[in-house]
C-alpha positions as CSV (number, residue, x, y, z in Angstrom):
1,M,-6.0,-56.4,17.4
2,D,-5.4,-59.3,15.0
3,T,-1.7,-59.2,14.1
4,T,-2.1,-61.9,11.4
5,T,-4.3,-60.0,9.0
6,L,-4.2,-56.6,7.2
7,T,-7.5,-54.7,7.1
8,P,-7.1,-51.4,5.2
9,T,-9.5,-48.6,5.8
10,N,-10.9,-46.3,3.2
11,P,-9.5,-42.9,4.2
12,A,-12.4,-41.0,2.7
13,T,-15.1,-42.8,4.7
14,G,-13.4,-44.7,7.5
15,E,-14.9,-47.9,6.2
16,E,-13.0,-51.1,6.7
17,L,-12.2,-52.9,3.4
18,A,-11.4,-56.5,2.8
19,S,-9.1,-58.4,5.2
20,Y,-5.9,-60.1,3.9
21,E,-4.0,-62.8,5.7
22,M,-0.3,-62.0,6.3
23,A,2.2,-64.6,5.1
24,T,3.2,-67.2,7.6
25,K,6.8,-68.2,8.2
26,K,6.2,-71.3,6.1
27,E,4.7,-69.3,3.2
28,V,7.6,-66.9,3.2
29,E,10.0,-69.9,2.9
30,Q,8.0,-71.3,0.0
31,V,8.0,-67.9,-1.8
32,L,11.8,-67.6,-1.5
33,T,12.3,-71.2,-2.7
34,T,10.0,-70.6,-5.6
35,A,11.8,-67.4,-6.5
36,T,15.1,-69.2,-6.6
37,E,13.8,-72.1,-8.7
38,T,12.1,-69.7,-11.1
39,F,15.2,-67.6,-11.6
40,D,17.1,-70.5,-12.9
41,S,14.7,-70.8,-15.9
42,W,13.5,-67.2,-16.2
43,N,17.0,-65.7,-16.8
44,S,17.7,-68.2,-19.5
45,R,14.6,-67.3,-21.5
46,P,15.3,-65.2,-24.6
47,L,15.0,-61.5,-24.0
48,R,12.4,-61.3,-26.8
49,E,10.1,-63.5,-24.8
50,R,10.5,-61.4,-21.7
51,E,9.7,-58.3,-23.8
52,E,6.6,-59.9,-25.2
53,L,5.4,-60.7,-21.7
54,L,5.9,-57.0,-20.7
55,V,3.7,-56.0,-23.6
56,A,1.1,-58.5,-22.3
57,A,1.3,-56.9,-18.9
58,A,0.6,-53.5,-20.4
59,E,-2.4,-54.9,-22.1
60,T,-3.7,-56.5,-18.9
61,L,-3.3,-53.2,-17.1
62,R,-5.4,-51.3,-19.7
63,E,-8.0,-54.0,-19.9
64,N,-8.6,-53.8,-16.1
65,K,-7.8,-50.1,-15.6
66,Q,-11.2,-49.2,-14.0
67,R,-11.0,-52.0,-11.5
68,Y,-7.4,-51.4,-10.5
69,A,-8.0,-47.6,-10.3
70,A,-11.0,-48.0,-8.1
71,L,-9.1,-50.4,-5.8
72,M,-6.3,-47.9,-5.5
73,T,-8.6,-45.0,-4.7
74,R,-10.5,-47.0,-2.0
75,E,-7.3,-48.0,-0.3
76,M,-5.3,-44.8,-0.3
77,G,-7.6,-42.0,-1.3
78,K,-6.2,-40.5,-4.5
79,P,-8.9,-39.1,-7.0
80,L,-10.1,-41.8,-9.4
81,A,-8.9,-39.9,-12.4
82,H,-5.3,-39.8,-10.9
83,S,-5.5,-43.6,-10.3
84,E,-6.5,-44.2,-13.9
85,G,-3.6,-42.1,-15.0
86,E,-1.3,-44.1,-12.8
87,I,-2.4,-47.4,-14.4
88,E,-1.7,-45.9,-17.9
89,K,1.8,-44.9,-16.7
90,C,2.4,-48.4,-15.5
91,A,1.4,-49.8,-19.0
92,W,3.8,-47.2,-20.5
93,V,6.8,-48.3,-18.4
94,C,6.1,-52.0,-19.4
95,E,6.0,-51.0,-23.1
96,H,9.1,-48.8,-22.7
97,Y,11.2,-51.7,-21.5
98,A,9.7,-54.1,-24.0
99,E,11.0,-51.7,-26.7
100,H,14.3,-50.6,-25.2
101,A,15.6,-53.3,-22.9
102,R,17.7,-54.9,-25.7
103,R,19.5,-51.6,-26.3
104,Y,20.0,-50.9,-22.6
105,L,21.4,-54.4,-22.1
106,N,23.6,-54.6,-25.1
107,S,27.2,-55.3,-24.2
108,T,29.6,-52.4,-24.1
109,A,32.9,-52.7,-26.0
110,H,36.2,-51.3,-24.5
111,P,39.5,-50.3,-26.0
112,S,42.0,-53.3,-25.9
113,P,45.3,-54.4,-27.4
114,P,45.4,-55.6,-31.0
115,G,44.1,-59.2,-31.3
116,T,41.9,-59.0,-28.2
117,A,38.2,-58.1,-27.7
118,V,37.0,-56.7,-24.3
119,E,33.4,-56.0,-23.4
120,T,31.1,-55.6,-20.5
121,V,28.0,-57.8,-20.5
122,Y,25.0,-57.4,-18.2
123,E,23.6,-60.4,-16.5
124,P,20.8,-60.7,-14.0
125,L,21.5,-61.2,-10.3
126,G,18.5,-63.3,-9.0
127,P,15.6,-62.6,-6.7
128,V,15.3,-58.9,-5.8
129,L,13.2,-57.6,-2.9
130,A,11.2,-54.3,-3.4
131,V,9.8,-52.6,-0.3
132,M,7.3,-50.1,-1.6
133,P,5.1,-47.3,-0.3
134,W,1.4,-46.6,-0.5
135,N,1.3,-43.3,-2.3
136,F,1.6,-44.7,-5.8
137,P,0.6,-48.3,-5.1
138,F,1.0,-49.5,-8.7
139,W,3.5,-47.1,-10.3
140,Q,6.2,-47.4,-7.6
141,V,6.1,-51.2,-8.1
142,F,6.0,-51.2,-11.9
143,R,8.9,-48.8,-12.3
144,F,11.0,-51.3,-10.4
145,A,9.5,-54.5,-11.7
146,A,9.5,-53.8,-15.5
147,P,13.2,-53.2,-15.8
148,A,14.1,-55.9,-13.3
149,L,12.1,-58.6,-15.1
150,A,13.3,-57.5,-18.5
151,A,16.9,-57.9,-17.2
152,G,16.1,-61.5,-16.2
153,N,15.7,-61.0,-12.4
154,V,12.7,-62.2,-10.4
155,C,10.9,-59.9,-8.1
156,L,9.6,-60.1,-4.6
157,L,7.3,-57.3,-3.3
158,K,6.7,-56.2,0.3
159,H,4.1,-53.5,-0.1
160,A,2.8,-51.0,2.5
161,S,0.3,-52.4,5.0
162,N,-2.5,-50.1,3.9
163,V,-2.6,-51.2,0.3
164,P,-2.6,-55.0,0.4
165,G,-5.3,-55.2,-2.2
166,S,-3.2,-53.3,-4.6
167,A,-0.2,-55.5,-3.8
168,R,-2.2,-58.6,-4.7
169,A,-3.6,-57.0,-7.8
170,V,-0.1,-56.1,-9.1
171,A,0.9,-59.8,-8.7
172,D,-2.3,-60.8,-10.6
173,V,-1.3,-58.5,-13.5
174,F,1.9,-60.5,-14.1
175,E,0.1,-63.8,-13.6
176,E,-2.7,-62.9,-16.1
177,A,-0.1,-61.7,-18.6
178,G,1.5,-65.1,-18.6
179,F,4.7,-64.6,-16.6
180,P,5.8,-67.9,-15.0
181,E,4.9,-68.7,-11.4
182,G,7.6,-67.1,-9.2
183,A,8.7,-64.4,-11.6
184,F,6.8,-61.9,-9.5
185,Q,5.5,-62.6,-6.0
186,T,3.9,-60.6,-3.2
187,L,4.7,-61.0,0.4
188,L,2.2,-59.5,2.9
189,L,4.4,-58.9,5.9
190,S,4.7,-56.5,8.8
191,A,7.6,-54.1,8.7
192,D,9.4,-55.9,11.5
193,R,9.8,-59.0,9.3
194,V,11.5,-57.3,6.4
195,D,15.0,-57.5,7.7
196,N,14.9,-61.3,7.8
197,V,13.9,-61.4,4.1
198,V,16.6,-58.9,3.1
199,A,19.2,-61.0,5.0
200,D,18.1,-64.3,3.5
201,D,20.8,-65.8,1.2
202,R,18.2,-66.3,-1.6
203,V,17.6,-62.6,-1.9
204,V,20.4,-61.0,-3.8
205,A,19.5,-57.3,-3.7
206,A,16.9,-54.9,-2.4
207,T,15.2,-51.6,-3.3
208,L,13.1,-49.4,-1.2
209,T,11.0,-46.3,-1.8
210,G,9.8,-44.7,1.5
211,S,10.9,-42.9,4.6
212,G,14.5,-42.3,5.8
213,P,14.3,-44.6,8.8
214,A,12.9,-47.5,6.6
215,G,15.6,-46.9,4.0
216,R,18.4,-46.9,6.6
217,A,17.0,-50.2,8.0
218,V,17.0,-51.9,4.6
219,A,20.3,-50.4,3.5
220,G,21.9,-51.5,6.8
221,T,20.8,-55.1,6.5
222,A,21.7,-55.2,2.8
223,G,25.1,-53.6,3.4
224,A,25.9,-56.1,6.2
225,E,25.2,-58.9,3.8
226,L,27.1,-57.2,1.0
227,K,24.0,-56.9,-1.2
228,P,23.4,-54.0,-3.6
229,S,20.5,-51.7,-2.8
230,V,18.7,-48.7,-4.3
231,L,16.9,-46.2,-2.1
232,E,14.4,-43.5,-3.1
233,L,13.5,-41.6,0.0
234,G,11.9,-38.3,0.9
235,G,12.2,-34.9,-0.6
236,S,11.6,-31.2,0.1
237,D,11.8,-30.1,-3.5
238,P,12.4,-26.4,-4.3
239,F,10.3,-24.7,-7.0
240,I,12.4,-21.6,-7.9
241,V,10.6,-18.8,-9.7
242,L,13.0,-16.2,-11.1
243,E,12.1,-12.6,-12.0
244,D,11.9,-13.4,-15.7
245,A,9.6,-16.4,-15.4
246,A,6.3,-16.8,-17.1
247,I,4.2,-16.3,-14.0
248,E,0.9,-17.7,-15.2
249,A,2.5,-21.0,-16.4
250,A,4.6,-21.2,-13.2
251,V,1.5,-20.7,-11.0
252,E,-0.6,-23.3,-12.9
253,T,2.1,-25.9,-12.9
254,G,3.3,-25.1,-9.4
255,A,-0.2,-25.7,-7.9
256,W,-0.5,-29.0,-9.7
257,A,3.1,-29.9,-8.6
258,R,2.2,-29.3,-5.0
259,L,-1.3,-30.8,-4.9
260,L,-1.1,-33.9,-7.2
261,N,-1.8,-37.1,-5.5
262,N,-3.4,-35.2,-2.6
263,G,0.0,-33.6,-2.0
264,Q,1.5,-36.9,-0.9
265,S,4.5,-37.3,-3.2
266,C,8.2,-37.3,-2.5
267,I,8.8,-35.2,-5.7
268,A,6.0,-32.7,-5.1
269,A,7.0,-29.0,-5.1
270,K,7.2,-28.2,-1.5
271,R,9.3,-25.0,-1.0
272,F,8.4,-22.2,-3.4
273,I,11.4,-19.9,-3.7
274,L,10.3,-16.6,-5.3
275,H,12.4,-13.7,-6.5
276,E,11.2,-10.5,-4.7
277,E,10.3,-8.8,-8.0
278,I,7.5,-11.3,-8.7
279,A,6.8,-12.7,-5.2
280,D,3.6,-10.8,-4.6
281,E,2.2,-11.4,-8.1
282,F,3.0,-15.1,-7.9
283,S,1.6,-15.4,-4.3
284,D,-1.7,-13.8,-5.1
285,Q,-2.3,-15.9,-8.2
286,F,-1.0,-19.1,-6.5
287,V,-3.4,-18.7,-3.6
288,A,-6.3,-18.2,-6.0
289,E,-5.2,-21.2,-8.1
290,V,-5.0,-23.7,-5.1
291,E,-8.3,-22.4,-3.8
292,S,-9.9,-23.4,-7.1
293,Y,-9.1,-27.1,-6.5
294,T,-12.1,-29.2,-5.4
295,V,-11.6,-31.3,-2.2
296,G,-14.0,-34.1,-1.9
297,D,-15.0,-37.8,-2.5
298,P,-12.1,-39.3,-4.5
299,M,-14.5,-41.5,-6.5
300,E,-16.2,-38.4,-8.0
301,R,-14.9,-37.1,-11.3
302,E,-15.0,-33.4,-10.3
303,T,-12.7,-34.0,-7.2
304,D,-9.2,-32.7,-7.5
305,I,-8.0,-33.6,-4.0
306,G,-9.1,-36.5,-2.0
307,P,-8.2,-37.4,1.6
308,Q,-4.8,-38.0,3.1
309,S,-3.9,-41.6,3.5
310,A,-5.0,-42.0,7.1
311,P,-6.1,-39.9,10.1
312,E,-2.6,-40.2,11.5
313,A,-1.3,-38.5,8.3
314,V,-3.6,-35.5,8.9
315,E,-2.5,-35.3,12.6
316,T,1.2,-35.3,11.6
317,L,0.7,-32.6,8.9
318,D,-1.5,-30.5,11.2
319,R,1.1,-30.6,13.9
320,Q,3.8,-29.5,11.5
321,V,1.7,-26.6,10.2
322,K,0.7,-25.4,13.6
323,A,4.3,-25.5,14.8
324,T,5.3,-23.4,11.8
325,I,2.5,-20.9,12.5
326,D,3.5,-20.7,16.2
327,A,7.0,-20.0,15.1
328,G,5.8,-16.9,13.2
329,A,4.5,-18.0,9.8
330,T,1.5,-16.5,8.0
331,V,-1.4,-18.6,6.6
332,L,-2.6,-17.3,3.2
333,T,-5.2,-20.1,2.8
334,G,-6.2,-23.3,4.6
335,G,-4.2,-24.3,7.7
336,E,-6.8,-26.4,9.5
337,P,-8.1,-30.0,8.9
338,L,-11.5,-30.0,7.3
339,D,-14.5,-30.5,9.6
340,R,-16.0,-33.5,7.8
341,D,-15.8,-37.3,7.8
342,G,-12.6,-38.7,6.4
343,A,-8.9,-37.8,6.6
344,F,-9.3,-34.5,4.7
345,Y,-6.8,-31.6,4.8
346,P,-7.3,-28.5,2.5
347,P,-4.8,-26.9,0.2
348,T,-2.7,-24.7,2.4
349,V,-0.2,-21.9,1.7
350,L,2.2,-20.5,4.2
351,T,4.6,-17.5,4.0
352,D,6.9,-15.6,6.3
353,I,8.3,-19.0,7.3
354,P,11.1,-19.0,10.0
355,A,14.2,-21.0,8.9
356,D,14.0,-23.5,11.8
357,S,10.3,-24.2,11.6
358,P,8.9,-27.6,10.2
359,A,7.8,-26.0,6.9
360,A,11.4,-24.9,6.2
361,S,13.4,-27.8,7.6
362,E,11.1,-30.9,7.3
363,E,9.2,-32.7,4.5
364,L,5.5,-31.8,4.7
365,F,3.8,-34.8,3.1
366,G,0.4,-33.3,2.2
367,P,-1.1,-30.3,0.4
368,V,0.9,-27.6,2.0
369,A,3.0,-25.1,0.0
370,S,5.7,-23.0,1.7
371,L,6.5,-19.7,0.1
372,F,9.9,-18.0,0.5
373,T,11.0,-14.6,-0.9
374,V,14.7,-14.0,-2.0
375,E,16.5,-11.0,-3.3
376,S,18.7,-12.6,-5.9
377,E,19.3,-15.7,-8.0
378,Q,22.3,-16.7,-5.8
379,E,20.1,-16.5,-2.7
380,A,17.5,-18.7,-4.4
381,I,20.2,-21.3,-5.1
382,E,21.5,-21.2,-1.5
383,L,18.0,-21.6,-0.1
384,A,17.2,-24.4,-2.5
385,N,20.3,-26.3,-1.3
386,D,19.7,-25.6,2.4
387,T,18.1,-28.9,3.0
388,Q,19.1,-32.4,4.0
389,F,17.2,-33.7,0.9
390,G,18.2,-33.8,-2.7
391,L,15.6,-35.4,-4.8
392,G,14.3,-32.9,-7.4
393,A,14.1,-29.3,-8.2
394,S,12.1,-27.1,-10.6
395,I,13.4,-23.8,-12.0
396,W,11.3,-21.2,-13.8
397,T,12.9,-18.7,-16.2
398,E,12.3,-17.5,-19.8
399,N,16.1,-17.8,-20.4
400,R,16.9,-21.4,-20.9
401,D,20.6,-20.9,-20.8
402,R,20.2,-19.2,-17.4
403,G,18.0,-22.1,-16.3
404,K,20.7,-24.6,-17.2
405,E,23.3,-22.6,-15.4
406,V,21.2,-22.5,-12.2
407,A,20.4,-26.2,-12.6
408,R,24.1,-27.1,-12.4
409,Q,24.3,-25.4,-9.0
410,I,21.3,-27.2,-7.5
411,D,22.1,-30.3,-5.3
412,A,19.5,-32.7,-6.5
413,G,19.2,-35.9,-8.5
414,C,17.1,-34.3,-11.2
415,V,16.3,-30.7,-12.2
416,Y,13.5,-29.6,-14.5
417,I,13.4,-26.2,-16.1
418,N,9.9,-24.7,-16.8
419,Q,8.4,-28.1,-15.8
420,L,7.4,-30.0,-12.7
421,V,9.6,-32.8,-11.3
422,K,8.4,-36.2,-12.5
423,S,9.6,-39.7,-13.0
424,D,9.6,-40.8,-16.6
425,P,10.6,-44.2,-18.0
426,R,12.9,-42.5,-20.5
427,V,15.2,-40.8,-18.0
428,P,17.0,-41.9,-14.8
429,F,15.3,-41.0,-11.6
430,G,16.7,-40.8,-8.0
431,G,18.2,-38.5,-5.4
432,I,21.3,-37.6,-3.4
433,K,21.9,-36.8,0.3
434,E,19.0,-38.0,2.5
435,S,16.9,-38.6,-0.6
436,G,18.7,-41.8,-1.2
437,Y,21.0,-43.3,-3.8
438,G,21.0,-45.3,-7.0
439,R,18.7,-44.7,-10.0
440,E,15.5,-46.1,-11.4
441,L,14.2,-46.1,-14.9
442,A,15.9,-45.7,-18.3
443,G,19.2,-47.6,-18.9
444,E,20.7,-46.7,-15.5
445,G,17.7,-48.3,-13.8
446,I,17.8,-51.6,-15.6
447,R,21.5,-51.9,-14.9
448,E,21.2,-51.3,-11.1
449,F,20.5,-55.0,-10.5
450,V,22.8,-56.8,-13.0
451,N,26.3,-58.2,-12.9
452,K,28.4,-55.8,-15.0
453,K,30.8,-58.6,-16.1
454,T,34.0,-57.8,-18.0
455,V,34.8,-60.4,-20.6
456,W,38.3,-60.3,-22.1
457,V,39.0,-62.5,-25.2
458,E,42.7,-62.9,-26.1
């Protein structure tokens, strides 16, 4: 096997795609040098110019939407319509920071003695390394890059090895939009070379979206070098349906929340916690809803669910499902890999799930919904919190005040009432516990990688 190239495989067909040369040691050195040199000029450019370039990036994304979306779908398998929506969302986050960066970065005044003025100013740090996953190949990058660039930092991207074409395309977006050379650069590297980049003196901070082990590795190296980091890791998000919920809406949104992106999302609804008064009604409608989703060629418009990212992903998911069934769970639909070419797994619904089985205690990264029945609101809260993860949660009730009270008792970085969990440029996003730390997006996100400098004028 050639260890100097990356050759992704189309998970829908098994076809090998274009090959990409991995960066040599010399090339990595040049990228880091360029990043440092570019930062010296980039951070001194007027904020208005940086905002205008973000608008140009949004325009570039929309002008090339079909090409970028098709590339994404070929590399990781999400339906083409989902890929197109992802490109639009990337354009949105660029426009959001073009419009709001100035407000987010305005200095903050503090109380001070008469005759003095005290404020906090927000200044960029330098080159920031982003280690990003394959499941949202453009969005995960842009939700980091747009605020980081607006703040005056420069960006380095180490993307997942199965989406090198997307990694290169993201860099092309910034180049075509007119960003200076070195403001955003892609490094095609194997995972075992990341630590050296994080530890390099020229890299001032790191952010990672991905698995717990990868997050610990990056955080450990960054911490040893006293560098700030942000981690967005896994999730096993609860979807709580109380007895006064609008069942039809909960079913429709819940199915989408579980199956979007082929079920491969850290914020997907994974554990459906149902009050016993509505559990049977919800379960029957939910099974019918997920069975209505079309599994097929992700390049076809009628497809709702494409393949998993790789055959290995199907094997892992199938092993978790089988272990849960062997422990005593009941399969309401699905439960077996599809007998067809490609890495396809059908929408699957499990119930009667034992507490120590994989579907209850692990993250299932694919189109598998786990249904649990509880007798009370308090039991729902306790079960929702009975996980090592703490990314997001969804609560369904017709009583908004009740929903807000339940939300306060949920251990998660974000809670949505009568809505699915999502990342939105206007609100902070991130988790607690083993789902990571720090925040992306909104004002909190742009201020993660800045020097919050106090200036006291006597």
